[in-house]
Structures are given as structure tokens and as C-alpha cells.
BAROMI-716659 format. One line per field, with one value per residue (C-alpha): residue in three letters; z, x, y; residue number from 1. Coordinates in nm, 2 decimals. Each point is the difference from the previous one (the first is absolute). Example, Ala and Ser with C-alpha at 12.3 -4.5 7.8 and 13.67 -1.06 7.14 Angstrom:
2
r <- c(Ala  Ser)
c3 <- c(0.78  -0.07)
c1 <- c(1.23  0.14)
c2 <- c(-0.45  0.34)
k <- c(1  2)
END
This chain:
443
r <- c(Unk  Unk  Unk  Unk  Unk  Unk  Unk  Unk  Unk  Unk  Unk  Unk  Unk  Unk  Unk  Unk  Unk  Unk  Unk  Unk  Unk  Unk  Unk  Unk  Unk  Unk  Unk  Unk  Unk  Unk  Unk  Unk  Unk  Unk  Unk  Unk  Unk  Unk  Unk  Unk  Unk  Unk  Unk  Unk  Unk  Unk  Unk  Unk  Unk  Unk  Unk  Unk  Unk  Unk  Unk  Unk  Unk  Unk  Unk  Unk  Unk  Unk  Unk  Unk  Unk  Unk  Unk  Unk  Unk  Unk  Unk  Unk  Unk  Unk  Unk  Unk  Unk  Unk  Unk  Unk  Unk  Unk  Unk  Unk  Unk  Unk  Unk  Unk  Unk  Unk  Unk  Unk  Unk  Unk  Unk  Unk  Unk  Unk  Unk  Unk  Unk  Unk  Unk  Unk  Unk  Unk  Unk  Unk  Unk  Unk  Unk  Unk  Unk  Unk  Unk  Unk  Unk  Unk  Unk  Unk  Unk  Unk  Unk  Unk  Unk  Unk  Unk  Unk  Unk  Unk  Unk  Unk  Unk  Unk  Unk  Unk  Unk  Unk  Unk  Unk  Unk  Unk  Unk  Unk  Unk  Unk  Unk  Unk  Unk  Unk  Unk  Unk  Unk  Unk  Unk  Unk  Unk  Unk  Unk  Unk  Unk  Unk  Unk  Unk  Unk  Unk  Unk  Unk  Unk  Unk  Unk  Unk  Unk  Unk  Unk  Unk  Unk  Unk  Unk  Unk  Unk  Unk  Unk  Unk  Unk  Unk  Unk  Unk  Unk  Unk  Unk  Unk  Unk  Unk  Unk  Unk  Unk  Unk  Unk  Unk  Unk  Unk  Unk  Unk  Unk  Unk  Unk  Unk  Unk  Unk  Unk  Unk  Unk  Unk  Unk  Unk  Unk  Unk  Unk  Unk  Unk  Unk  Unk  Unk  Unk  Unk  Unk  Unk  Unk  Unk  Unk  Unk  Unk  Unk  Unk  Unk  Unk  Unk  Unk  Unk  Unk  Unk  Unk  Unk  Unk  Unk  Unk  Unk  Unk  Unk  Unk  Unk  Unk  Unk  Unk  Unk  Unk  Unk  Unk  Unk  Unk  Unk  Unk  Unk  Unk  Unk  Unk  Unk  Unk  Unk  Unk  Unk  Unk  Unk  Unk  Unk  Unk  Unk  Unk  Unk  Unk  Unk  Unk  Unk  Unk  Unk  Unk  Unk  Unk  Unk  Unk  Unk  Unk  Unk  Unk  Unk  Unk  Unk  Unk  Unk  Unk  Unk  Unk  Unk  Unk  Unk  Unk  Unk  Unk  Unk  Unk  Unk  Unk  Unk  Unk  Unk  Unk  Unk  Unk  Unk  Unk  Unk  Unk  Unk  Unk  Unk  Unk  Unk  Unk  Unk  Unk  Unk  Unk  Unk  Unk  Unk  Unk  Unk  Unk  Unk  Unk  Unk  Unk  Unk  Unk  Unk  Unk  Unk  Unk  Unk  Unk  Unk  Unk  Unk  Unk  Unk  Unk  Unk  Unk  Unk  Unk  Unk  Unk  Unk  Unk  Unk  Unk  Unk  Unk  Unk  Unk  Unk  Unk  Unk  Unk  Unk  Unk  Unk  Unk  Unk  Unk  Unk  Unk  Unk  Unk  Unk  Unk  Unk  Unk  Unk  Unk  Unk  Unk  Unk  Unk  Unk  Unk  Unk  Unk  Unk  Unk  Unk  Unk  Unk  Unk  Unk  Unk  Unk  Unk  Unk  Unk  Unk  Unk  Unk  Unk  Unk  Unk  Unk  Unk  Unk  Unk  Unk  Unk  Unk  Unk  Unk  Unk  Unk  Unk  Unk  Unk  Unk  Unk  Unk  Unk  Unk  Unk  Unk  Unk  Unk  Unk  Unk  Unk)
c3 <- c(-12.45  -0.09  0.27  0.08  -0.17  0.10  -0.29  0.10  0.36  -0.11  -0.21  0.29  0.23  -0.25  -0.01  0.38  0.16  0.34  -0.03  0.00  0.33  0.14  -0.08  0.12  0.34  0.03  0.02  0.30  0.23  -0.03  0.13  0.25  0.12  0.34  0.31  0.14  0.31  -0.01  0.36  0.19  -0.30  -0.07  -0.25  -0.25  -0.10  -0.22  0.05  0.38  0.14  0.15  0.23  0.25  0.11  -0.22  -0.15  -0.35  -0.09  -0.36  -0.10  -0.34  -0.17  0.20  0.30  0.27  0.30  0.09  0.33  0.34  0.16  -0.27  0.08  -0.19  -0.16  0.13  -0.35  -0.11  -0.06  0.23  -0.13  0.26  -0.17  0.31  -0.08  -0.36  -0.19  -0.21  -0.31  -0.27  -0.32  -0.21  -0.33  -0.31  -0.20  -0.34  -0.13  -0.29  0.25  -0.15  -0.35  -0.03  0.07  -0.19  -0.15  -0.28  -0.13  -0.18  0.04  0.38  0.01  -0.04  0.11  -0.34  -0.29  -0.36  -0.08  0.18  0.11  0.17  0.33  -0.04  0.07  0.36  0.20  0.24  -0.27  -0.09  0.36  0.04  0.36  -0.03  -0.05  0.20  0.10  0.19  0.30  0.00  0.04  0.26  0.24  0.03  0.13  -0.32  -0.02  -0.27  -0.32  -0.27  -0.32  -0.31  -0.37  -0.16  -0.34  -0.23  0.09  0.15  0.06  0.19  0.33  0.31  0.30  0.37  0.09  0.32  -0.02  0.07  -0.22  -0.27  -0.26  -0.08  0.13  0.33  0.02  -0.09  0.28  -0.13  -0.20  -0.36  -0.18  -0.35  -0.05  -0.21  -0.09  -0.02  -0.32  0.11  -0.09  0.16  -0.10  -0.11  -0.28  -0.26  0.17  0.06  -0.37  -0.08  0.02  0.26  -0.27  -0.13  0.35  0.05  -0.33  0.09  0.34  -0.17  -0.24  0.28  0.20  -0.30  -0.03  0.37  0.00  -0.31  0.19  0.31  -0.21  -0.15  0.34  0.14  -0.30  0.03  0.37  -0.09  -0.27  0.10  0.08  -0.36  -0.15  -0.33  0.15  0.02  0.10  -0.04  0.30  0.07  0.02  0.22  0.24  0.07  0.08  0.37  0.05  -0.17  0.23  0.31  0.06  -0.06  0.09  -0.26  0.08  -0.18  -0.04  -0.01  0.13  -0.13  0.20  -0.31  -0.10  0.35  -0.02  -0.35  0.13  0.28  -0.24  -0.23  0.29  0.10  -0.35  -0.04  0.33  0.09  0.37  0.08  -0.13  0.16  -0.11  -0.03  -0.04  0.09  0.03  -0.01  0.22  0.26  -0.25  -0.02  0.33  0.09  -0.33  0.04  0.35  -0.12  -0.27  0.26  -0.20  0.17  -0.10  -0.04  -0.03  -0.05  -0.03  0.29  -0.04  -0.32  -0.15  -0.04  -0.32  -0.08  0.03  0.19  0.27  0.35  0.03  0.24  -0.22  -0.05  0.37  0.12  -0.25  0.19  0.32  -0.17  -0.17  0.33  0.19  -0.27  0.08  -0.27  0.08  -0.10  -0.07  -0.11  -0.27  -0.12  -0.37  -0.01  -0.03  0.15  0.26  0.13  0.32  0.05  0.06  0.37  -0.08  -0.25  0.28  0.24  -0.22  -0.02  0.38  0.05  -0.25  0.15  -0.01  0.35  0.09  0.08  -0.33  -0.20  0.16  -0.10  -0.35  -0.04  0.20  0.05  -0.24  -0.28  0.08  0.00  -0.32  -0.17  0.12  0.25  0.32  0.15  -0.03  0.04  0.11  0.38  0.29  0.08  0.09  -0.31  -0.24  -0.19  0.19  -0.21  0.27  0.08  0.31  0.01  0.24  -0.02  -0.23  -0.36  -0.14  0.15  -0.21  0.32  0.07  -0.07  -0.09  0.20  -0.07  -0.29  -0.05  -0.33  -0.01  0.34  -0.13  0.18  -0.30  0.02  0.04  -0.30  -0.35  -0.26  0.14  0.35  -0.13  -0.20  0.31  0.21  -0.27  -0.04  0.37  0.06  -0.32  0.14  -0.22  0.17  -0.19  -0.02  -0.04  -0.06  -0.33  -0.15  0.09  -0.13  0.26  0.05  0.12  -0.33  -0.20)
c1 <- c(-4.48  -0.36  -0.24  -0.34  -0.22  -0.36  -0.15  0.20  -0.11  -0.36  0.04  0.14  -0.28  -0.25  0.16  0.04  -0.31  0.12  0.28  -0.26  -0.14  0.35  0.09  -0.33  0.04  0.36  -0.15  -0.20  0.29  0.27  0.35  0.06  0.30  0.07  0.19  -0.01  0.14  0.01  0.05  0.07  0.16  0.29  0.19  0.24  0.22  0.22  0.31  -0.01  -0.14  -0.34  -0.18  -0.24  -0.31  0.10  -0.17  0.03  -0.10  -0.08  -0.03  -0.01  0.08  0.32  0.10  0.03  0.08  0.05  0.09  -0.13  0.01  -0.17  -0.21  -0.32  -0.10  -0.33  -0.15  0.09  -0.25  0.09  -0.03  0.05  0.15  0.07  0.11  0.08  0.33  0.11  0.23  0.14  -0.20  0.13  0.18  -0.01  0.32  -0.16  -0.35  -0.23  -0.25  -0.19  0.12  -0.20  -0.37  -0.16  0.25  -0.22  -0.07  0.29  -0.14  0.01  0.38  0.24  0.34  0.15  0.08  0.08  0.37  0.30  0.16  -0.25  0.16  -0.17  -0.34  -0.10  -0.20  -0.12  -0.20  -0.18  -0.11  -0.37  -0.08  -0.35  0.13  -0.22  0.31  0.15  -0.24  0.01  0.38  0.03  -0.25  0.25  0.26  0.19  0.01  0.27  0.10  0.26  -0.21  0.19  -0.03  0.08  0.10  0.28  0.36  -0.05  -0.38  -0.02  0.04  -0.15  -0.13  -0.07  -0.36  -0.20  -0.34  -0.21  -0.08  -0.23  0.27  0.34  0.18  -0.17  0.11  0.36  0.22  0.31  0.22  0.04  0.23  0.07  -0.08  0.22  -0.05  0.35  0.05  -0.05  0.14  -0.29  -0.36  -0.30  -0.06  0.14  0.34  -0.01  -0.03  0.31  0.36  0.23  0.18  -0.32  -0.10  0.33  -0.03  -0.34  0.12  0.30  -0.23  -0.23  0.30  0.13  -0.34  0.00  0.36  -0.05  -0.28  0.21  0.30  -0.21  -0.14  0.35  0.11  -0.31  0.07  0.33  -0.12  -0.37  0.07  0.08  -0.28  0.00  -0.01  -0.33  -0.04  -0.29  -0.23  0.11  0.36  -0.08  -0.19  0.32  0.22  -0.10  0.12  0.33  0.04  -0.09  -0.31  -0.25  0.00  0.02  -0.20  0.16  -0.24  0.20  -0.07  0.23  0.32  0.22  -0.18  0.03  0.38  -0.01  -0.22  0.24  0.29  -0.20  -0.07  0.36  0.12  -0.25  0.08  -0.36  -0.04  -0.37  -0.09  -0.24  -0.04  -0.36  -0.15  0.31  -0.18  0.32  0.19  0.06  0.23  0.23  -0.08  0.36  0.08  -0.30  0.11  0.35  -0.14  -0.18  -0.32  -0.34  -0.27  -0.37  -0.11  -0.32  -0.26  0.09  -0.31  0.13  0.12  0.37  0.17  0.14  -0.16  0.30  -0.03  -0.15  -0.37  0.09  0.26  -0.21  -0.10  0.36  0.15  -0.05  0.14  0.31  0.06  -0.04  0.23  0.27  -0.01  -0.23  -0.26  -0.33  -0.35  -0.29  -0.26  -0.31  0.03  -0.38  -0.29  -0.32  0.18  0.25  -0.20  0.18  0.34  0.01  -0.04  0.29  0.20  -0.14  0.12  0.35  0.00  -0.10  0.26  0.31  -0.03  -0.15  -0.29  0.20  0.19  -0.31  -0.18  0.29  -0.02  -0.35  0.06  0.33  0.21  -0.25  -0.03  0.38  0.05  -0.27  0.15  -0.27  0.15  0.01  -0.38  -0.14  0.08  0.02  -0.18  0.22  -0.07  0.00  -0.09  -0.33  -0.28  -0.05  -0.09  -0.26  -0.15  -0.03  -0.14  0.32  0.29  -0.08  0.17  -0.28  -0.32  -0.21  0.11  -0.23  0.09  -0.22  0.13  0.20  0.18  0.16  0.17  -0.16  -0.36  -0.22  -0.10  -0.33  0.04  -0.22  0.05  -0.21  0.07  -0.10  -0.32  -0.09  0.08  -0.23  -0.27  -0.02  0.05  -0.36  -0.20  -0.34  -0.10  -0.14  -0.31  -0.07  -0.37  0.02  0.18  -0.26  0.22  -0.10  -0.16  0.26  -0.25  -0.18  0.32)
c2 <- c(-5.45  0.03  0.08  -0.15  0.25  0.08  -0.19  -0.31  0.03  0.03  -0.31  -0.20  0.12  -0.12  -0.34  -0.02  0.17  -0.09  0.25  0.28  -0.11  -0.04  0.36  0.14  -0.18  0.13  0.35  -0.08  -0.06  0.27  0.01  0.28  0.19  0.15  -0.08  -0.35  -0.17  -0.38  -0.12  -0.32  -0.17  -0.24  0.21  -0.17  0.29  -0.23  0.22  0.06  -0.32  -0.07  0.24  -0.17  0.19  0.30  0.30  0.13  0.36  0.10  0.36  0.17  -0.33  -0.05  -0.21  0.26  -0.22  -0.37  -0.16  -0.10  0.35  0.20  0.31  -0.03  0.33  0.14  0.03  -0.35  -0.27  -0.28  -0.36  -0.27  -0.30  -0.21  -0.35  0.08  0.07  0.29  -0.05  0.23  -0.04  -0.28  0.08  -0.23  0.03  -0.10  0.01  0.11  0.14  0.30  -0.10  -0.32  -0.05  -0.29  -0.24  -0.13  0.35  0.16  0.35  -0.04  -0.07  0.29  -0.14  -0.08  0.22  -0.09  -0.02  -0.14  0.33  0.23  0.11  0.35  -0.16  0.10  -0.25  0.27  0.18  -0.32  -0.09  -0.03  0.13  -0.15  -0.35  -0.24  -0.20  0.30  -0.01  -0.38  0.03  0.28  -0.16  -0.28  0.24  0.06  0.38  0.06  -0.19  0.03  -0.01  -0.08  -0.05  -0.33  -0.14  0.10  0.06  0.35  0.00  0.33  0.19  -0.15  0.20  -0.04  0.08  0.02  -0.17  0.30  0.30  0.12  0.07  -0.16  0.31  -0.03  -0.37  0.07  -0.13  0.19  -0.24  -0.12  -0.24  -0.13  -0.37  -0.21  -0.37  -0.14  -0.22  -0.36  -0.33  -0.18  0.00  -0.21  -0.24  0.23  -0.01  -0.38  -0.06  0.20  -0.12  0.15  0.19  0.16  0.09  0.17  0.19  0.13  0.12  0.17  0.18  0.11  0.12  0.20  0.17  0.09  0.12  0.21  0.18  0.05  0.12  0.27  0.10  0.03  0.21  0.22  0.05  0.15  0.24  0.07  0.36  0.08  0.21  -0.19  -0.35  -0.19  -0.36  -0.24  -0.02  -0.36  0.11  0.30  -0.22  -0.20  0.30  0.03  -0.35  0.07  0.31  -0.20  0.21  -0.29  -0.37  -0.28  -0.32  -0.29  -0.30  -0.32  -0.35  -0.28  -0.05  0.03  0.32  0.15  -0.03  0.15  0.29  0.06  0.03  0.23  0.23  0.00  0.08  0.28  0.15  0.09  0.06  -0.03  -0.35  -0.25  -0.36  -0.12  -0.34  -0.19  -0.33  -0.20  0.25  -0.27  -0.17  0.30  0.17  0.06  0.17  0.23  0.09  0.08  0.23  0.21  0.00  -0.01  -0.24  0.00  -0.36  -0.18  -0.13  -0.22  -0.22  -0.15  -0.33  -0.07  0.12  -0.34  -0.34  -0.13  0.26  -0.06  0.10  0.28  0.17  0.31  0.01  -0.02  0.24  0.33  -0.15  -0.15  0.34  0.18  -0.23  0.05  0.37  0.14  0.26  -0.16  0.13  -0.22  0.05  -0.18  0.10  0.00  0.24  -0.13  -0.22  0.25  -0.04  -0.33  0.18  -0.09  -0.36  0.00  0.15  -0.26  -0.28  0.16  0.03  -0.37  -0.12  0.15  0.38  0.04  0.23  0.31  0.00  -0.09  0.30  0.22  -0.13  0.14  0.32  0.18  -0.20  0.05  0.38  0.04  -0.19  0.20  0.33  0.09  -0.12  0.35  0.02  -0.35  -0.36  0.05  0.17  0.29  0.36  0.22  -0.27  -0.02  -0.17  -0.31  -0.25  -0.27  -0.15  -0.38  -0.26  -0.20  -0.10  0.12  -0.31  -0.21  -0.05  0.02  0.36  0.29  0.35  0.24  0.35  0.14  0.33  0.12  0.34  0.06  -0.05  -0.25  -0.21  -0.19  -0.38  -0.08  -0.15  -0.16  -0.35  0.11  0.15  -0.31  -0.22  0.22  0.00  -0.37  -0.09  0.09  -0.05  0.11  0.30  0.31  0.12  0.38  0.03  0.37  -0.06  -0.24  -0.30  -0.34  -0.22  -0.26  -0.26  -0.01  -0.07)
k <- c(1  2  3  4  5  6  7  8  9  10  11  12  13  14  15  16  17  18  19  20  21  22  23  24  25  26  27  28  29  30  31  32  33  34  35  36  37  38  39  40  41  42  43  44  45  46  47  48  49  50  51  52  53  54  55  56  57  58  59  60  61  62  63  64  65  66  67  68  69  70  71  72  73  74  75  76  77  78  79  80  81  82  83  84  85  86  87  88  89  90  91  92  93  94  95  96  97  98  99  100  101  102  103  104  105  106  107  108  109  110  111  112  113  114  115  116  117  118  119  120  121  122  123  124  125  126  127  128  129  130  131  132  133  134  135  136  137  138  139  140  141  142  143  144  145  146  147  148  149  150  151  152  153  154  155  156  157  158  159  160  161  162  163  164  165  166  167  168  169  170  171  172  173  174  175  176  177  178  179  180  181  182  183  184  185  186  187  188  189  190  191  192  193  194  195  196  197  198  199  200  201  202  203  204  205  206  207  208  209  210  211  212  213  214  215  216  217  218  219  220  221  222  223  224  225  226  227  228  229  230  231  232  233  234  235  236  237  238  239  240  241  242  243  244  245  246  247  248  249  250  251  252  253  254  255  256  257  258  259  260  261  262  263  264  265  266  267  268  269  270  271  272  273  274  275  276  277  278  279  280  281  282  283  284  285  286  287  288  289  290  291  292  293  294  295  296  297  298  299  300  301  302  303  304  305  306  307  308  309  310  311  312  313  314  315  316  317  318  319  320  321  322  323  324  325  326  327  328  329  330  331  332  333  334  335  336  337  338  339  340  341  342  343  344  345  346  347  348  349  350  351  352  353  354  355  356  357  358  359  360  361  362  363  364  365  366  367  368  369  370  371  372  373  374  375  376  377  378  379  380  381  382  383  384  385  386  387  388  389  390  391  392  393  394  395  396  397  398  399  400  401  402  403  404  405  406  407  408  409  410  411  412  413  414  415  416  417  418  419  420  421  422  423  424  425  426  427  428  429  430  431  432  433  434  435  436  437  438  439  440  441  442  443)
END
């Protein structure tokens, strides 16, 4: 996967001068590490209930203690958050954050590669840590995302990233997975113009292409130790999935295709498989539950897939899946609006999922499905300190995030949008006469 090279970045900055100001301002307020004690808080641990009037101690990037009778270390910086609530950082189960910057400029988007079979392309290497959308996202309480390639049948390998760091390696949250778009029988205008027979033939051809690649990967997995055996990079990239060492994320949405995908997984025998998208999952929720596969669904704030569906089909989908016994995580499938993740979860909560399960869908469920549940997704001793402090329920638009910690660093609550808001809230310019400023009154 091609990376955003320096000359491309320079071009973008020339086209969007405000980006320069945004990056310069980011250098003024630095994140800082250390030992912190957040006191007098209502702590939503997610996995161990709610702690009233509790204390959370963060040390060396890790949650050192949490509870009501916690001894505060003498060298800790005490932050009194009385009247506020602490939550684990929210996790978005599907985005292009860090891979997409300006939608109308092709050079600013690096989530799609040429070719249908490119699983060897690594999303992590293409992440732009200086993306303006990253601070906008994290100040909303979203601290981790699954950033993924798109397009093609096997578009690449996705990665979990924490939204703080100066390099992709520093942002790496510790898990990767191959993305596969399951051949579909549903689609846009192109499919509607085709007969059912032609649609079926197209899917069969696509499935043959996919199966040929996986057949080769399975064969290579058996003989890869032979010195004279060499495989193509796209085949080698599939071997960890065949061996059960890496997850496969199967994008599928139509109900009929979901059933076909479940059968495909069963026939292949792959163990670490997650269904993603699953917009019509509510139609076949029992079958998904029976398969034992987990689901990352979304966006929740979306229109129904069929004109005959109820207006709230997308809103109710996560809750119907969860009630059927499916482990569910929620995604925005966005870049600049990943910040709206809590509101996607809020819609799911209001339309049948309930607040507790919706909170799990963007914290511990998402972490476990992405393979990072031992490190993130809940407030527990020994886990990474990805937490935020809020004035109330994060699903409510009136709630404000006041403090943010990622990997134990206290991250400044600033972003380009916050700076622009502050700039234009008071539009009286301050004139510096020592620098030959123009007399504003004479303009």
C-alpha cells in the first residue's frame, strides 16, 4: 500500500493552508505522562459494575488501582473530578481514520490499492499520525479504532490503532486482521439491471477467484518450510488466517449473502472469523448466533437496505443481533466523523439494545472481537489506561469530555475544530504594535 509521501503532504498543505496552522498549534499543548489519581468519580468499569465516589490511579501507562478504598501514591498528580463520570475509551470497530484525509483529493486517500487481491497491503504502514481528524475524534472519547482498507475482494490487512502517537508503530494497539469482501448478490444499479441468473454467475465467478486464492494459501501453509518453495506475497499474507494465527474480517450485508458466508466459513474451517457490516443481520440473527461468529455492525445511523423495511431497521439491528445471542460491536465506517461513534451506540441503545449493552458494543465487546480485550475495553487493574472523564452520559449530545488519557498519557483536549470555535467565538483582533501591525481602525 502506497504511503503518503512528503511531496504529497506538501501539496496538500499548499491546497489547505489551515492544516499548517492546525499542526503548529498542536505543538503548543503536549501530552504528558506520569502518575495520576482521578478522585471522587463515578466509574463505569463496564466489566465489574459501577463504582460510586471512586478513585482511579494511572501509573506508567497502566491502570494501577481502581475502587473506593484506594491509597493515592504520594507522587501522583491528584485530579478531583467530583460530579463527573469515568469511562473506558471507546473503540470504533471499523473506520478509514488515518487513511483518508480529504475526500475530494485522491492523493489524500490511502485506503484502497489497485487490484482485487491485495491482502498483503498493510493499513498500519499507511496511517498518517498527523491526520487532522485524529484529534477531532479522540476529544470525543474515542481512543482506539480499527482502521481498514476498502475495495477489491481481499483489499488488505486492517489494524487496531490508539489515537495518540507520532508514528504508526507508536499508535499500534496490537492486532491485525485480513479483510475480505464476500462476493455479493446484492448491489447498486449495475446489479438491478442484471437478471437473477447473471447475478448468480457473477457471484460464482467471484467466489471461484476467492477460493482459488485460499486453496493456494492452504497448500502453501502445508509446504512453506520447503527451501525451494516461494509463494506470491498475496498468498503468503493469507497463511496466518489458515493457521488460525490471524483474524479474518468478512464484510457481508445482505441476508442471503450472510447465510452463504456462514457456510463458506464452515466449509473452510477457519477459526478466527468476524462478520462485518451485517446490515441485514436482524433477518438471520438466529443463524448467526448458531454459527458462533461475532459481528461488527454499522453504521447504525443509516437508512434501511430495502424500501419496504421499517425506517428504524438499521437502528434496531445491533439490538436484535445481541438479543439473539450474538456478540456485537459497533462501527461508524467513517473517517472524519468517527467522533459520532457514541451517537451510533446511542441510537442502538434507544432502539432495543439498551444502554449497558450498547456501551459494551463500543468498549469491551469491540476490544475482545478485535483481539485486544486483555489490554483495552474496560477499567481493570493491569489494563492500559485508555480512559476519559465526562460530565455525564457520553451518548447524550450535551455531555462534555473534560479529561482524556491514552496509553496513560494525559492528552490535551484540543483539536482543529475546538481551535476554530475559540478563534471565531470572539472575533476582535488583538493588534501587536511592536510588529508593525496594521491599524485596524483605518481599514
